[in-house]
N, C-alpha and C positions, 0 to 999 in steps of 0.2 A: 470521031472528030466532034460530033454534036455533043457527046457527053462531056468532053473536055471544055467546050465552050460554055455549057451550062454550069459546070463546076466553077469556072472563072467568074461567071456572072453572079452566082450565089455568094462567092467570096467577096466580090465587089459590093454587093448589097449589104452583107454583114459588116464590112468595113465602114461603109457609109452610115449604117445604123449606129455603129459604135461611136464614130466621130460626132454624130448628132447628139447622142446621149451625153458625151463628155462636154460638148459645147453648151448644152442646156444647163449643166451644172455650173459651168464657168460664167455664163452670162446672167443667169437668173437666181443665183444663190443669195439668199437673204437669211440672216439669222439674228436672234432666235425667234422673233415675232414679226409677222408681216406688218408693214407700216400702214397706217390709215391714209385715206385720200388727202387729208390735210397736211401730212408730212411729205416733204419733197426732198429728194436727194440733190445735193448741190456740188458734188465733186465729179470732175472728169479726170481720167488717167490716160496718159499716152506714154507708151514704152518705145525706147530707141536702143539699138538700131532695129530696122525692120527686116534685117537679113534672114532671120530664122522664123519670122511670123508667117504662118500659113493661113491663119484666120485672124480676125480682130481679137487681140489679146490672147492668142494661142500660139505659143512658140514651141518649135520642135527642132531638135538637133542631136547629133551624136558627139558627146563630149569626149575629149582625150583625157587620160588620167593625169591629175595634178596640173591641169591647165586652167588658167583664169579666163572666165567669160564675163565680160563687163557689160551691164545694161544700165540705162537711166530711165526713171519713171517720173514724169512731170505731173504733179497733182494741181489741178486748177479749181479754185473755189469760185463758182459762178454766183454764189449767194451774196446776201447783204450782211452776213454776220461772220466773224472770225470763227474758225473751226480747229478743233484738235482731231486730227486723223490718225487712227491707230493702224500701223503697218506691221504685218508679221508673216512669216513663211508658214505654209500649211501643207498637209498631205491630202491626197485624193482618197475619199472613202465612198464606196458604193452604197446606195440605199435601194429601196424597192423599185424606184422609178427613175433615178438620176444618179449623179455623182456630186458629192459636196466636198468642199475644201475646208478642213478644220485643223485647229492647232493641236487638238488631242490626238495622241498616237496609240491609244490603247487597242485599236483594232488592227494595228500592224503586226504581222507575224515575224518579221525580221527587221531589226532596227537599221540595218544597212540600207534599207529602202525608204528610210525617212528623209524626204527631200530637204527638210530644214537643216540637216547635218551639213549640207553642202552649200548653204546660202548665208551670205553676210549682207546686211542692209545698213547703210550709213547715209548721213547728210553731210553738209559742209563742215559741221562741228564734230563729226565722228559718229559713233553708234547712237541710235535714237534713245532718248531718255524715256524709260517705261514704254518703249515701242511707239511713241507718239511724235507727230510733227505738227507744228502750228502753221495753219495756212490762213492768212488774212483775207478779208472779203475782197472779191474781184482780183485776187492775186494768185500767183503760182509758186510752188516750191518743187525742187528737184531732189530726188534721192538716188543713190547708187545701189545697184543690185549686183553682187559678185557671186558667181557660181563656180565652184571648184570641186569636182568629184575626186575624192582622195582614196577611194577603195576600189579594188577590182570588182566589177559587178557584171552580171549577165542580165539580159533582158531589158526591162524598162523601169524607170522611176517617174512617177507622176505626182506632181504637186503644184503649188501656186504661191503667189505673193498676194496677200489680201489687204485691201484698203477699206477700212471700216469707219463709217460716219454714224454717230448717234443722232437720231432724228428727234426723239423725245423720250421722256421718262415719266412713268406714272408710279406714285407711291401709294400703297394701301396698308392701312394699319392691321387689318385682319386677313390679308391675303398676300400673295407673292407680288413683289414689285415687278412692273413690266417695263422693259426697255425696247424701244423701236430702233432697229439698226438697219442701215443699208450697207452692203458690201460689194465692192468691185474686185474681181479676181483676175490677175494675170496668170494664165495657166502655162506651166512648163512641162513639156513631155520629152524626157531624156531617153533616147533609144540607143542603148549600148550595142545591141545586136538583135537580129531577128531570130526568135525561137518559137517553136510550136508548143502548145500545152502538152506536157508529158506526165505530170503528177496528177493523181486522182483528186477530185474535189471531195471534201469531207464535210460532215454535218455534226454539230455538237451544240451543247448548251440549250437543250430543249426546255421550255418552260411554258406552262399554261398561265395566261394572264387575263385578268378581268378588266374589261374596258367598255364603258358605255352600255351597261346592262347586257353584255355579251362576253363570252370567253373565246380567246383565240390561242393558237399555239405559236409561240415565238421560238426561233432557232437561228443558228449561225451557219452559213456556208463559207468554207475556207477555200480561197484560191491559193494553192500552194506553189504556183508557178510565178516567176517574176515577169509576167506579161499580162497585158490587158486581154480579157477573154469574156465569154458569156457563161452564165450559170447553166448547169445541165437542165435540159428540157425533157418533157414527157409527162405521162400520167403519173399521179401519185396517190397514195392513200396512207392513212394513219390508223393503226389497229390497237385497240386497248387490251388490257390483260385478259378480258373475257372473250376476246376474238371478234369483237364488233368493230366495224369501220366507223370511226368518229370524224373523219375528214377525208375528202377525196376531191380530185379535180385535175387540172392540166396546167403545167408550167409551159408557157409558149416559148418557142425557139427564138433565140436572140432578143429576149425581152428584158433581161437583167444583166447589165454590164458589171464585171468584177474587176476591180483595180488590182495591180500587181501585189502579191504577197500580203493580202489583207483578208479579214473575215468580214462578212456582210450580214447584217441582221435582217431576217425575213420573217414573215408570219403567214399562217394559214387559218382560214375560218373553219369552225367546227360545224358539223351537220346539226340540225335541230334535234333536241333531246339526246345529244351525245352523252354517253355515260362515262364519267371519270372516276377511276378507282386507283388505289395505290397498287404498284406492281410494275411489270415490264411492258413497255410499249414498243411498237415497230413503226418506223417511218420507211415506206417503200416507194421508190421512184423507178419507173421503167425507162432506162436510157438505151437507145438503139436496140430495143427489143429485149434487153436483159434487165431483170429486177435487181436493184441495188438496195439492200436492207441495212438500215441503221437502227440499233436497239437503244432505248434509253429508259431509265427508271424514274418512277414518280413515287416519292416517299409518303408515308402516312402524315408526317409533319407538314409537308408541302400541301397536301390535300386539305388539312385542317386550316392552314393559312388562307387557302383559296376559298374555302367555305365562308370564312369571315369576310372576305372581300366581295363575294358575289351578292350578298344580301338578297338571296332569292331570285337569281336570274332565271327567267322562264325559258331560256334557250338551251340550257345544258343541265343534265342531272348530275349533281356532285354528291357522291355518297361513299360509304365504306362497306358495301354489301359483301365484299370478299372476306370480311371478318365476322359476319353474322353467325356462321356455323361454329366458330370458336366460342362466341358468346352463348350460343344455344347449348353447347356441350357443358359449359361451365354452370349454366342454370340447372340442367338435368342432374349433373354431379352434385351440386349443392342441395337440390331437392332430395336426392337419395340419402345423403348424409343426415339430413333433418329427419326423414322418415325412419331410418335405422336407429337414430338416437332416441326417438320417441318410443319405438318398439322395445328397445333394450331397457328403457326407463320403466315402462309398464310391467315388463317381466320381472324386474327387480322388486 
């Protein structure tokens, strides 16, 4: 009886943790650059009806196939200037520490779980021109959000409707222009049915990246289930072709939320003086006491590109020592040829 109670308590803690992560992404998502203190957001968004709202701006329901679900969102401009507010549907994508809501769907593993496929956004004049609506100072505008799931789906679909306000723009002749943006997201969590994670999480697209005078290992973890879950946890290590450990640590339990049918980009720090060579690497994570090994290759060409990027990073040794023996044999062979040629010449 005690064990069952403890199991239920742990599930409740995990669920609460997951909701917290999702809400953090919903409430505090700003892209692409954090605004300065001088820039102030001046839009408020209110969604109706409140029937499915379980938290502020977080709606959850079980949609019936081919049934229309109609919502309205009222955008209020509390500022002194007229605004063009960009409105668009987004998909939920996990990151290292939160969930973001983006228009780009390249991290989706199955397009059927693209929330934007089932959303139509209009105003009194029809579909928004260029996805924008003008809101005059101290005034409000209302848009309609229609959701209709047209395909048989299992599990969950997670997405949002984003309201984007440009706060300021900075132009630079010799650098990238900077745009300060504030975004409010109404999160929609469509739960078709309750399913448990069944498919194995997989790892792919490993790449060593130079950043801020250090090198890290980037990779993707794929959630192959149509349900929100957490990344596998446990101790990990990365072994280079020479058999040396170049990265090791612990991925904490319930620390990284994974959105349904998406891949999430993660990264690992390397140990000091880690040696990178071309060849086959191993990423090993111990899950529930069992080692899970993923092998990936690192080519000579990729190594050469990394050497150009590092500019002498003092944290990692990047070399091609595994090819030195080949070069050595070539030198010896060339020397023998020269010696034999000289001897034959003298004898003649």
